[in-house]
N, C-alpha and C positions, 0 to 999 in steps of 0.2 A: 504493500500500500504506500502510495506517495506521501511523503511527510507533509503534514498540514501546516499551513502558515496562519491558521486561525489563532486568535488569542485564547489562552486557556480558560478565561472566564466565559467567553462566548461558547467554548466547547462544553463546559459544565452545564450551561443553560440548555443547550441543544440536546445534550445527552439525557438530561433530566426529563425534558419534554418527550423525547423519543421513548424513554423507559415507561412513561405514563401511557403512551400510545400502545406500546407492546403489552403492557399489563392488561389492557382492554381485551386482549386475546385470552388471557387466563381467567378473567372474572366469570364468563359464561361456563368455562370448563369446570371451575370450582363449584358453580351453581348447579350444574347438571350431572356431575359425576362425583366420585369419591376421591377427587384429587386432594392429596395431602401434602403437608409441609410446604405451603406456598412461600413462607418466609425464607426458606433456603434458596429458592430461585431468585427472590429479590436481592438477597445478599450476593448471589453469583453475578447478577447484573451490575450491582455497584462495584464489585471486584473487577469485572471485565472493563468497565469504563474508567475505573481508577488506574488500572494498568495501562490503558490506552493513553491516558493523560501523561503518565510518567515516561512514555516512549521507551520502554525497556526493550531489549532484544527479544525476538520472537521466542527463542528457546527458554528464556527466563519466564516470560509471560505465560507461555504454554505450560511450563512445569508447575507454576503456581496454580493455574486453573485446574490442571489434572489432580494436583494434591487436594484442592478444595472439593472437587467432585468425588474423589475417593473418600475423603472424610465424610461428605454428606451421605454417601451410600452406607458407610459404616454406621452413621447415626440412625438413618431411616430404617434400615433392615436388621441391624445387629445391636442397636441401642448402645453403641460405644462412642465415647467422646474422644478416643485416641485411635490412631491408625495402627493396626496390628498386622504382622506378617502373615499370620495364619488366616485371618479373614481376607486379607488381600489376595492370597492364593486361591481361596474359595471363589472370590469375585472373578478372578481371571479365568478360572475353570468354567464358571457360569457363562462368562462372555464367549468363551470358545465354543461351548455347546450351542448357545443361542445363535451365533454367527452361522453355524452349520444349518440350523433350523431356518434361518433367514434365507439362505441360498436355496434351500429345498422348498421354499414357499409355504412353510407351515407357520403362518403368522399367529394363529390361535394358540400355539404351544409356547410362545415366547414367555419367559419369566417376567414377573413384575420388576425385578431388579434390572434386567436388561432393558425393559421398556423405559424405566426411569433414566437409565444411561442414554438411551436414544433421545429422550426429551431434553436432557442437558445438552446433548449434541445439537439438537434443533435450536435451542435457545442461543447457543454459541454462534451458530450459523446466522441466525437472524440478527443478533447483536453485531456480528462482524459486518453484515450487509448494511446495518444502520450506520455504523462508523464509516463505511465506504461511501454511502450516499451523502453523509454530512460533510466529510473531509475532502472527498475527491470530486464526486458528481455535483455537490451543492444542490441536490434535489431529492425530495422525499415523496413526490407525487405517487409513485408506484406503491410504496408501502401504505401511504395514506389511503389510497383507493382500495387496496386489498383489505385493509382493516374495516372500512365501511361495508364492503361486500360481505365479508365474513360475519360481522355482527348482524347485518340485515338479514342474511339467510337464517341465522340461528333464531332471530326474532320471529321470522315467518314460519319456520318449520319445526320449532321446538317450543317448550314452555317458557324459555328464557325471555324476559321482558327487557328490551334494549332501549326503552324510552329515554332514560337518563344517560345511558352509555353513548347513544348517538350524538347527543348534545355535547358531551365531554370530548368525544372523538373529533367532532367538527371544530370545536374551539381550539383544542391542542394542535390538531393537524394544520389548521389555517395559520396559527402562530408560527409553527415550524416552517411551513412553506413560505410565509411572508419574510421571515428572517433570512432563510437561505437564499431567497430571491434577491434581497438587498445585498447579501454577501457576494453572490455571483455577479451582480451588476457592478459592484465596487471593484471586483477583480478584473472584470472585462475593461473597465474604464481606467484602471490603474490608480484608484483612490486608496488612501490608507484608512481603513475602517476599523477604528479602535472601539472597545466596548461602549464607551460613553456616547460616541457618535452613532453606533448601531442602535443603542437604546433610544436616542433622540429620534432617529429616522423611523424606528419601529413603533413609536407612540401612536401614530394614526392607525396602523394596523391593529395594535393591541386594543385601542379604543373601539374600533369598528367591530372586532371579533367579540369583545366582551359585551358590547351593547346588543349585538345581534343574538349572542348566546342567552343573555338575560331576557331579551324579548321573546325568544323562542320558548323559553321555559315558562313564561307567564302569559303568553298570548293565547287566545282561544284556539282550541284544537278541533277541527271539524271532522265529521265522519269520513271514512275512507272513500275515495272516488271509485275504487274497484273492489269487487268481492274477494273472498279468500282465494288465493291463487292455486292452492293445493288441488281442489276438485277440477279446476280448469286444466292443470298440468296432467292430472290423471286421465282426463278425457282425451287430451292430445295423444297420450301414450297408449290409448286403448285399454287402460287398466281400470277404468271407472266402474264398469259393470262387474268386473272381478272383485273389486273391493266392496261394492255395494251388496254383493251376493252374500247372504248370511250374516250381515253386519248391521248393527243398530246405528242410528244417528245420534250424535251428541245431543243432550237435552235432559230436562228433568223428567223422570219416570218414577211414579210412586211404588212400582213393583221392583223390589230388590231381592227377591227370593233366589234368583240365579244370577250370580255375578260372574264376570270374566268375559273373554272374547273381545275382538277388536271392534272399533266403531269408527264411523265416518264423521269427519269434522263438519259442523254446521254453523255458519256465522249468521244465521237468521236472528234478527233482533227480537228479544223477549220483552224487555222494558228499559226505560231510561230512568235513572235515579238522580235527582237533584239533591245533593248533599255536600256538606263542607269538606269532609274527608272520606277516603275510601273505606268501605264497610263490607264485611261478609254478610250475605243475605240468607238468613237462616229460615228454613221452612219446617222441618220436622226431625224427630229422632226415632231410632229403632232400638229395641232392647234385647232381641233374641237372635243369636247367631246359630245358624243351622248346619254349618260346615260347608255350605254352598252359597249362602247369602244371608240376608237379614229380613226379619219380620217383626211386627209389633204384636207380641204374644199377650202381654198383660192388657186387660181391658182398660181403656182409658177413661178416667173420670172426666166429666164435662162440667162446664159452667157457662151460663148464658150471660153475655155482657152486651153493653151498648157502645157504639163508637162515641168517643168523647169522654168516656169515663176511665178512671185509672184501672190498669190491668192487674195491678198487684195491691194487696191490702195495705202494705207499707211502701210508700213511694221511695224510689231510689234518690238519694241525695247527690247533688252535683249540678253542673251546668247542663241545661236542657238544650239539645240540638233538634233540628227538624229535618225531615227527609220527605220528598215528594216523589212517588213512583208513577210513571206513565207506562201502561202496558200496551204492547202490540199483540202479543199472544197471551191468552188466558192461562192461568195456573189454577190447580184445584185448591191451593191453600195460599195464605198471605205470606209474602216474603218480608221479613223484618230484620233490622240490625240488632246486635246485642245491646241490651239495656233498654229495649222498647218499653215505654210506660203507658202509652195510649195511642189508639188510632183516632186522630183528632178530626179527620175529614175523609169522606162526607159524614155529617152528623146525623143522628137519629136512626141508625141502622142497627139491626141485631147482629151480634157477633158471637160465634161459638168458639170456646177455648177448650181443646182437648188437652188436659193437663199432662197426662202421662206421655203422650206422643209429642207434646210441645208444639202443637200446630194450631193455627187460627184460620177461620174462614167465615165468610158472610153468609147469612141465611136468606131465605125467600128467593133462592135462585139468582142472587145478585153477584155471586162470586165471579161469574164469567161476563157479567154486564158492566160492572163498575171498572172502568179502565184507568182510573186515577184515584189514589188515596194518599193521604198525608199522615205522618206519624211523628210523635215526639219520643226521644230516647236520650238516655244519659250514658255516654260511653263508659264502660267499666274500666277501672284502673286497678292494678294489683301492686302491692308493696312486697318486694323480694324478701325482706326479713320475715314478714308474715307468712309468706308461702313456705319458707324453709324451716319454720318452727314446728310444723305438724308432722307427726310420725304415725306409723301404722297403728299403734295402740290407741290413737285418738278416734279411730273408727268405732270403738266400743262405746263412746259417748255420743255418737250421732243418733238423734231421735228418729230419723227417717228410716224406712225399710228400703235398703239398697240391694236386697237379695237378687232381684231380677237383673241387676247390672253387673253381677259377677258370674252370670250363667255362662256355661260352656257346654258344647255337646260331649257326650261320653266318649265318642270315637275320636276326639281330637288327639293327634299323635303326641306322644310324650316329649318328643324333642322340641316342640314349640314351647312348652313350659320350661324345659331345661334352658333353652336360649334366653327366655325372659328372665329367669332367675340369675343367669350369668351376667346379664346386662345390668341388673338392678341391685345385686347383692352388696355392692360396695357403697351404696347410697343409704342414708338414714332417713332423710326427709321424704315425704310422699311426693312433693313437687320435684325433687331431684331425681327420684325414680322415674317419674313420668317423662321428664326432660331427657333422661338417658335413653329411654326407648324411642322418643321422638327423634333424637339425633343419630340413633343407630343406623338409620337408612341412608344417611348422608355420608357415611364413612366406610361402607362395606360392600361396594360394588353394585348397588342397586341403580337401575336406569328407568327413567320415565319413558314409557312407550305406549302408543295407542293402537299399534298394529302388532301382529304376531303375539297376541296375548291369549293364551289358551283358556278354555273352559274346563274345569276339573271334571274328570269322569266320576263314576259312582264310588270308586274306591279311594278317590283322592279328596283331601281337604283343601279348600280354597287358599287358606292362609299357609298351610304347610307347603303347598306347591310353589307359592310365591317366595317364601322365605328361603327355601332350600333347593329348589329346582330351577326356576326361571329367573328370579330376581329382576324381572322387568314387568312393568304394568303402569297403570294410571292411578288416579286418586282413590278409587275403590279398593285397589290392592293395598296401597300404603295405609289408608285409614283403617280398614278392617284388620289388617295385621297388627297395627298398633293397639287397637281396642282389644283384640284377643290376647295379646301378650300382657297387657295391663291387667286384664281379668285373670290371667294365669297366676299373677302374683297378688291376687285379691284386692286390686284397686278398682272400685266401681267405675265403669266406663260405659258411655253410650255413643252410638254411631249417629252422626249428624249429616243431614242433606240440605242442600240449598244451592246458592250461586256464589262464585268468587266475585270480587269487587267490579270487574269489568274494566274497559278502557275509558279514560277520561276523554270526553268529546269536545265540549266547549263550556264557556262560563255564561251563566244566566242569573241575574238578580244577586250577584255576589257569591253564588254557589257553583261548585263544580258539577257538571252533568256527566255521569258515567253511563256508557252504553253496555248493557249486559245482554250477551247473545247466548244461544244454546251451547256454544263451546265453553261458556263459563259455568255450566252445571258442575257441581263439585260436592265432594264429601270430605268430612274431617272428623275430629274426635273431641268429645268433652269428657274430662275426668273429674270425679268428685274428690275434692280436697277438704278434709275436715276443717271447720271454722272459716272456710272460704266459700265453698259451694261448687257448683259445676263451672269448670273453667275450660275454654277451648284450647286445642293444640293442633298444630299443622305438621304432619309428617311427610307430606308429598313433596318430592323434589321440585324446585322451581316456584313454589308458592310460599308466601310469607304472611302469616296472620297479623292483622293490625292491632292486636291486643297490646295495651300500654302497660309496661311494668316499670315501676320506680325502683332503680337500683340503689337502695340505701344500704347502710351497713348496720344500722341499729334502729329499732323502733321504740326505744325507751321513752321518747318524748311525745309519742303520738297520743292524741286524745281518742276516746272511744268513738266520737263522731267521725273522725277522720278514718278510722279503721273500717267503719260501716260502708264507706264509699267503695271499697274493693270487694264487698260481699253482695251476692245476688239476693234480692229481696225475699224470695220464697224460702230461704235457708235460715233456720233458727241458729242463733249464736249459742254456743255452749260455753260453760265456764272455762276461762283460760287457765292454763297451768301457771304456777308461780314463775315470775320472771326473775332473771338473773340480776344480781346487783350491778350497778353502773360500772364499778371498777372491774368486775369480772367480764362484763360485756366489752368494755374498752380494751381489756387485755386480749380477749379472744379476737376482736376485730384487728388489733395490731398484729397478733400472731398470724392470722390468716393472710393479711397483707404481706407480712415478712416472708412467709412460706411461698406465697404466690410470686414474689419478686425473685426468690431463690430459684424457682422452677423455670423462669423465663430465660433460659440460657441463650436462646437465639437473640434476645434483646442485647445481651452483653457482647455476644459475638459481633452483632451488627454495629453496635457502638464502637467496639474496639477496631473493627474494620474501617469504620468512617474516620475514627481518630487517626489511625495509621495512614489511611489514604489522604486525609486532609493535611497531615504533617508532611507526607512525602511531596504532595503538590506544593505546599508552601515552601519547602526546602528547595525544590527544583526551580521554583519561580522567585527565589530570593533576590535575584538580580533586578527584579522589577519593583518589589516593594521595600526591600531593605534600605536602599539609598534615601527614600523619602522619610523613613523612620529616623535615619541618622541625621538628616537635615534638621528635623524637629528637635532632636536631642542636643545637637551642637549649637543651635541657635540660642539655647539657654546659657551657654558659657560666655564669659566676657572675652572681648577681643584680646589677642595676644599670641605669643609664640606657642603656648601650650595648646590652645584651640587649633591653631593653624597646623601644627604637627599632626594632630589627630585627623584633621580634614584631609591632609595629604596622604596619610596612611590608609584612611578609608577609601580614598580615590584609587589608590593602587590596588587594593583588594577588589574593588568593584570592577576595575578594568580586567583583572584576572578572571573574574566570574563571567565576564562577557566574551571571553575568548581571546583577550589581548594581554597575556601576562608579560611582565618584564623579565627578560633574560638576565641571568646573573652577570654575564660578560658585557652587557650593554650599559652605556652611561645614561644618566638621567636625561641629558640633552638629546641624545639620539632617540631615546624612548619617547620624549615629548614630541619630536618630529613625526614619529610613527603614529602616535595618538592623534595629533592634529590632522594628519593626513586622512585618518578614518572619519573623524567627527567634524572636521572643518575649523577654520579660524586658527588663532594662536593661543587659545586658552591654556592648554597644557604647558606651553612654553612660558607663559607669564607666571604660572604657579611654580614651575620648576626653577626659574630664575630667582623668585622670591625665597624659595626653600633653600637653594644653594647659598644665597647671600646671608640668610639667617643662620644656617647650620655651619657652613664652612667659613663665612666671613664674620660670623658672630655679630651681625648687624640686624637687630630686630626693631630698633627705634625708627628707622626710616620707612618702614612698611606702611602701605595704605590698606588698613585692615578691611574697611567697608568694601573697597573695590575687589580685594582678594576673595572676600566672602561671596560677593556677587558672581565673580568668575567661577569659583569652585562649585556653587550651587547650579549654575547654568550648565557646566560641563558634566557634573555627575547625573543631572536629570536627563541630559542627552543620551547617556549610556543606557537608560531604561527603555527607550523608544525602539 
């Protein structure tokens, strides 16, 4: 690679922006797969660009990178912080075997270790290309375009939501392209483009990009001009009939007795929701798992209500929000957000509440005729310390009958329970057990898939098939598996159906309007946590539930009224166990933070790498910044021969750093001629004559100190350019 003439500060800026752009490739991979240890790849990128700035020989740079990758493999797969000869030998043997498999075309047999090594190689290739495009080609349009296409395809054909990612990519990409264009033009015209000048010239580009980015984030978003491209592409390929055959379409279906099988995407609009923030739209719950699907076995208690009256005996405390739903397709039940307190409009209608099934519908045949209704709700918030203080023993004090929510079929394979126990056995709090199961799917090779999803045969259990055989499926697979595993460890759980939040379309009356289509039909889980009530959880890859959790460290100062905000109204509060003393609580909080800091080894490695890299860069660039620092220091000294001798010594050292050292056999006069020839004028000659008169002639009184100071500062600054 040709040596760059770019200033190191400009390079750091461009390298940082390029790393952000490259990281946009990793975000969807982490979101959709069980991609682990992302911090190690971030450290590798920092290491690669730090070595590039130092301009080390390729063999030194390559050796450092190989050692880092070898260490990363040791840590990821062998849990070792030091490189060992024995493990290195095993790694080399694994590489040798996998290379043979690679040439034989057996890609499915490659080991995870070798795949990680290939990923490091890919990251190195991309980082090298980024460096080439920045330093040599002065153009990033190709990588910028590839990034947009990659993220757009994932947004279209996978559950990954690239709404924010696209905005970030456009802003960062345009900044890089704008800066490189200025650098390229300056090179073509022969200008000297220093960092300050580049920053000044880049200001219009930065202002335009930031303004457009902020505008795009807050401007109205209108419905798509074209329908979902997937059905169209399938029709072009002649595969549409094949996919439609035997497949259901996406959408809400009250019959869940037989789960599994592929389905065809359907972007038909169901309703539009005018609401301030994204919400999950809850319709009903099911209590009985049959090994093939869900049914509502327990007869549901009912209560007759009117629109406009409170749905619960004790209203939820908190800030009241409003939502207006406009329906295009009728649903058999009402779709409501969490914390709904009343159906406020239309008024004067009869409303049936099926308590056990947790669903609402309008009577008198109005459910399909009313196309708009408005509701009030209070978004539930949860306090982490409250969630983590309840243990399994607290279920003994719950007054409700939760038996139906721990039901499991007798034929459920034992390995399902064994897996659930292994996931949760190290956790004490009920909430932590639930979260452990929720997070299990994100780290163990599960894949979100709407095609090639089998239906279990008579001998198979739906959950067992997903957990141990296929590991691919959609929301029904993930939510049912989580519910069954939680029930296996005696945590009451119910299966929930409804709609995901949908896509934000445009703003009206100060509220965001979300378009909810059949594709947004969704299922998730609610677990009962003592003293908290039924709390929603989201196990499906690519989905994030909007439940708000306050991450405090202690709830010693919370009043009882504040605690009630995080509790569902239909749940009775039981007597709280005795609280720890303040001193004990503070000590435990400090201990937890201290242990957490000790466990974050990657943070210290990253900081150490940054410190070493920054120190190396500062040292390599000392000829640029050190003279300016010396000038400020020496200005504080009074004029005289002591100050001048220090100035002259500093000048000789600076000239040596810039590649013009004084040969021991060369006189000061001849050296001054050589220096003035490079930097122009007779400044070095003036300083040398004054130095020789003072040192050898012992005449310091006749010197013009102000003039000598000015000449010295002018010359030493010239050496930094």
